[in-house]
N, C-alpha and C positions, 0 to 999 in steps of 0.2 A: 850550521846556522849562523855561527859567529861571523864567518866570512861573508855570508849574504847580508848580514846586518851592517857590516863595515862597508860593503859595496853600495848598499842603499843610502847610507849616510854620505858617502862620497858623491854619489849622483845628485843628492839633494843639495849639497854644498856647491857643486858645479852649476846647477840650475840657478841657484840664488846669485852666484857670481856673475853669470851671463846676463840675467835680468837686471841686476843692479848696475852692471856696466852700461847696458843699453838704455836704461830708463833714468835712474837717478844720476848716472854719470853725465848725461846731457845737461842736467840742471846744475850740477856741481862744478862744471867746467865753463860756465858762461863767462865770456870775456869779449868786450866790444872789439870788433875788427873791421875797420873802414865803414863805420855806420854812415849812411848817406844823409847829409844835411845841406841846406842851402842858406846863403846869406845875401841879402839885398840891401844895397846902400851905395855910398860913394865907392868908386872903383878901387881907389888906393887902399881904403880900409878893408874892403871885402877881399881884395887880393892878399893883403897882409894876413888877414885872419885865415884865409884858405891855406896859406903856406904853413900855418902853425898847427895844423890838425894832427900831424903825426900819423901813426898806424891805427889809432883808435877811431878817428873821424875822417871822413872823406867830404871836404867842403866843395860846394859849387857856387860860384859867384853868378848871381842872376838878378833880374829886375823883380820887383814885388809881384807883378802879374805872372811872370814866368815861374817864380817860386811857388805860387799857389796852384798853378796848373800842374807842376811836378808833384805837388802834394796830393792833388786829386788823382793823378795817375799812379800814386804810390811809388814813385821813383825816389823820393826823399821822405824822411820821417818827420821833418820839421823845417821851418823857415824862420830865420832871424832877420827882421826888417829893422835896419838901423834908423835912428831918428831920435826925437826928443818927445817922449821917452822911446826906448827900443821896444819892439813888439815881437813876441814869440808866437808863431802861428803853428798850431797843431791840428790834427784831424782825428775824429773818432772812428774813421774807417781804417786807420792803421792798426796793426797788431799792438795790443796794449804794452807788450814788452818793448817794442821799438819806440812807442810814444813816450814811455817813461824815461828811457835813456836819452831821447832827443830833448825832452824838457829839461833834464838835469844839465846837459851840455850847453844848450842854448841859453838857459838862465845864467849859468856861470859866465859865459862869454859876454852876455849883455851887461852884467854887473861890472865886469872888468873894463869894458869899453866906456861905460857911463860913470865910472868911479863910485861904484857901490849903489847906484840908484836902481831899485828893483824894476824889472821890465813889466810891460803889460802882456797878458796872455790871452790869446784868442783861439778858441777851439772850433774848427769847422766840423759840421755834422756831429754834434755832441752825442755821445752814447751813454745810456744808462748802465748801471751795473749788470743788469740782465742782458742788455745789448752787447756788452763786452764778453759775457760768458756764453751766450747762446750759440755762436758759430761753432766753437769747439765742442761744446756739450751736445749740440744737435748732431754733429758728424759722428761723435762717439756713440750716441744712442742709436743712430741708424745702423751703424756697424754691428752693435750688440744684437739688435732685433733680428737682422738678417742672419747672423751667425747662430743665434739660438734656434731660429726656425729651420735652418739648414741642418744643424746637428740632430735636432729632434726628428726631422723627416728621414734622415739617413738611418737613424737607429730603428725607426718603425719599419722602414723598407727592408733593413737587414733581417729583422726578426720575422717579418711576414714572408720573406723570400720571393715576393712578387716583383716583377719588372714594371715600373711606372710607365703609364702611357704618355703620349705626347701632351694631351690636355693636362695631365697632372704635373708634368715638368714645366709647363707654361704657368700653371696656376700658382705654384709655390713662389717664384720670385716676384710675380706681379702682386699677389695678395700680401706677401710680407712687406713689400715696398710701400704699398698704399697704406696699410695699417700702421707701419712704423712712422710714416710721415704724419698720419693723424695723431699718433701719440705725442710726437715731438711738438706739433702745433699746439696741442692742448697744454703741454707743459710750458711752452713759451708764453702763451696767453695767461697762464696761472702766475708766472713769474713777473710779467710786465704786459699788461693789456694794451699798452701804447705802441708796442712793436709793430712796424708796418709789414704785416704778413699778406702781401698781395700775391697775384697770380705768378709774378716773376719769381718771388721767393719760394712759393709752393712748387712751381715747376722745377726750379733748381734743386730743391730738396728731393723731389721725386727722381730726378736724374741721378743724384748721388746715391739714393737708396737702390735704384736698379743697378748701378755700377757695383755697389758693394755686394748685393745679393747675387749678381751675376758672377763675379770673381769667386765668391765663396761657394756658390753652387757648382761652378766648374771644377774647382779643386776637390770638393767633396765627391763629385762624380768620378774624377780620375783616381783619387787616392782613398776614397772611402772615409771612414771615421778617423783615419790617421792624419787627414788634413787639419784636424784640430790642433795638432802640434805646431802648425805654421800659422793658422788663423788666430788662435787665442793670444799668443804673445804679441801679435801686431796691435791688439787693443791696448796693451801695456806700453809698447814702445812708441807707437806713432803719436799719441797725444802729447807725450813729453817732448817730442821733437817739433810737432806742428804748433805747439803753443808758444814757440819762440821764433823770432826773425832769424834768418840765416846768418846775419852779421854778428849775432851774439853767440852762436854755437861754435864749438871747437871744430876745426877743419875736418877731423875724423867723422864727427856726427853729421856735419853739413854735407859731406860727400857720400857717406855710406848710407845714411838714413833719410835725411831731409830731402835729398835730391829726388827721391822716387816715391816717398810715402803718399798714398792717395788722400790722406787726411788733410794735407796742406792745401790741396786744390779745392776740396769742398769747404774747408774752414774759411779761407780767405775770400773765395767767391761769395759765400753766404754772408760774410761780414760786409762786403761792399754793397750787396743788395739790401741788407737790413739798414744800412746807414745812408742809403740814397745815392750811392756812387756806382750805379750799374754800368757806367761807361768805362770803368777801370779795366785795365787789360787782364787782371786775374779772373774776371768773370768769363771772358771769352776763352782764355786758356783752360780754366777749370771745366767749362762746358765741353770743350774738345776732348780733353783727357778722360773725363768721366763718361762721355758718350762712347769713346773708343773702348773703355773698360766694359761698359754695359753690352755693347755689341759683341765683343769677343767672348765675354762670359756666357751670354745667352746662346751664342752659336755653339759653344761646347755643350751646354745643357740640353739643347734641342737636337744635337747631332744624332741621327739614328744609328743605333748599334744593335747587335744581336743580344738576345737574353744572356748568352754565355759571357759575352764581353761585359755586359752590365753588372754581372755578379762577381767578376774577377776582382774589381776594385775593392769590394768589401768582403771578399771571400774569407779572408783571415779573421774577420770580425764576426762572421755569421755564427749564430748559436745553433748548432745542429743537435736536435733531440736524440738522445741515446735510448734505444729501446732494446731491452734484454728479453729475449724469448727463448722458450725451451719447447722443443717439439718432440714429443714422445708418443710413438704409436703403441697402443696398449690393446691387447686382445681381451675382449669381454665375452665370456661364454654366453651362448644363447640360453635364455631362461627356459628351462624345461620343468616338467612336473617332478619334484624331488621324490626321492624314495621315502617311504614311510618309516619313521623311527620312533622310538619311545617304548614305554612300558605299559602294557594293558593293565588297568586297575580300575575296578568299580565302574566299568562300562565306558571308560575313556582313557586317553593316553596322557601320561604326565608330561608337563612341559620340560623341555630340556635345552641346554645351551649348545648350539651347533656351530661348527666352523668348517671351513673348507680350506684346502691347500691354496697357497697364493696363486694368482693367475699367471699364466706364462708371460714372460716378458717383463721382468722387473724394470724400473722401480715401482710400477703400479702394483698394488697389493689389495687383494680383496679384504674387505672388513667383515667382522663378525658381529652378530647381534643376538639378543635373546629371542628365542622362539617362544611365543605365547600360545602356541597351539592353533594358530589360524594362519591363513595365507592370503595376502592381498590379491584382489582380482586383477590388478594391473601388473602383477609380477610376471604373468605369462607373456606379455607383449612389450614390456619396457625395453629390453635389450634389442629385440628385433626391430623396433621402430627407430632406434637411434642410428644416426649416420656413423661412419667409421670414426670411432672416438679418437681424440687426441689428448693425451695426458689427462685422463679422467679416472676417478676412483670408481671401480665397478663393484657392485655387491651382487654376486650370483644368488639365485634362489636358494633358500636354505630349507632344511627339513622342518616340518611342522606336524602337529597332531592331526588326527583324522576325526571325522564325525561318525564313526561306526563303532559298534561294540564288538564287532567280529575280530578275530585274530588277524594278524598280518597275512598277506597273500601267501598261498601255498606254493611259493616258488621253490625251486630246488635250492639246496644249501649253497651249491657253487654259484648259482645265479645271484642269490642274495648277497653272498660275499663279494661278487663282482660289482654289484650295484652299490653296496655300502662301503666299497674299498676307499672312497674319497671322502667319506662322511664319518665323523665321530660325534658322539653325543654323551652328555652326562646328565644325570638327574640332579636338579637343584632344589626341588620342592616336593614334599610328599602329597601336596594337595592335588586332587585330580582336576582336570580341565572340565569345566561345567559345560554341558551341551544344552 
């Protein structure tokens, strides 16, 4: 047991190390790397500033109109418009992490060019606190709702052993998507009732929910409950990565995680729609990616397979009831009128304790009982009416007293000995049986 305890401790430490590397590591290694910014102003000043960006900032010299259009398309995170005074232009539709870095860099550059004079700040499509949190929170909640529904359905299917029909396989992702979107909408209205939750926002969230439930349902159908080992860590990994712009992530996390995580498509597309920039490219890109995920996942879920193939995925997880049975054939002798035994005294026979030899075919054994001098009327037919018994305890008819004052039948001694050879009796009471 000591070795098992050490092995379990080692596995727990490895799991913590992997999750820590993939989640908190992405936040701990944030470092600006070619953050896209734009500067609008005199060409000489703009070109000089653009050459001084280094590796942390990637400047683009543009006109004020071009700079704001790039900001609308999310190709830059901020624009510095030179003048008296300088103006820093930001957008609420940009990821908050990118906006924060852009504001710091642009404010510092404006103060350096204007000899310490603070610049003016303009925010296009301003977002409330709930508006900045809603895109990532909504995406994570949609993922959790679909995952919980899929895991619960898989467990119920495994325990019942039934193969779900086509209607059931369609109902699960659709119902889970619709209900999860409803829950997210209610939460967003609770956080900020001014959020523009139009049909475009609701449709995009429903598409994201179908994509999530489709992928989850496909993996659960292929891998069974074991798919939770892949789907659950994604909830911990993806938000930590999707909450940052790629220029702030370490190249390892940018290439290995951010490049493919579905959370970034739903998060940034939903952010653009909530802030009124539905023409941004990330909305179209997100719709295509999420739509492809939904179609692929639903195709796997609805693909017809045999019942045997359906149960192979979760066969290792199926709970098979163990039934222990013991089948013992036991011979029960036919109930016949027993031989008369006892002692004649005062016109009746004294009660006696009678017993018989065990029935053939152990382990079944006949029980004994006290004879009270009477015989049940059903004793003659009980054994003959029973079917072939299986592991039952049989009590053959036992000797009892008679209701006659005459002596026992005048059978020969040899016949009486033969009849009584399997019956013994002993007198336990001097009181006679009352007739």
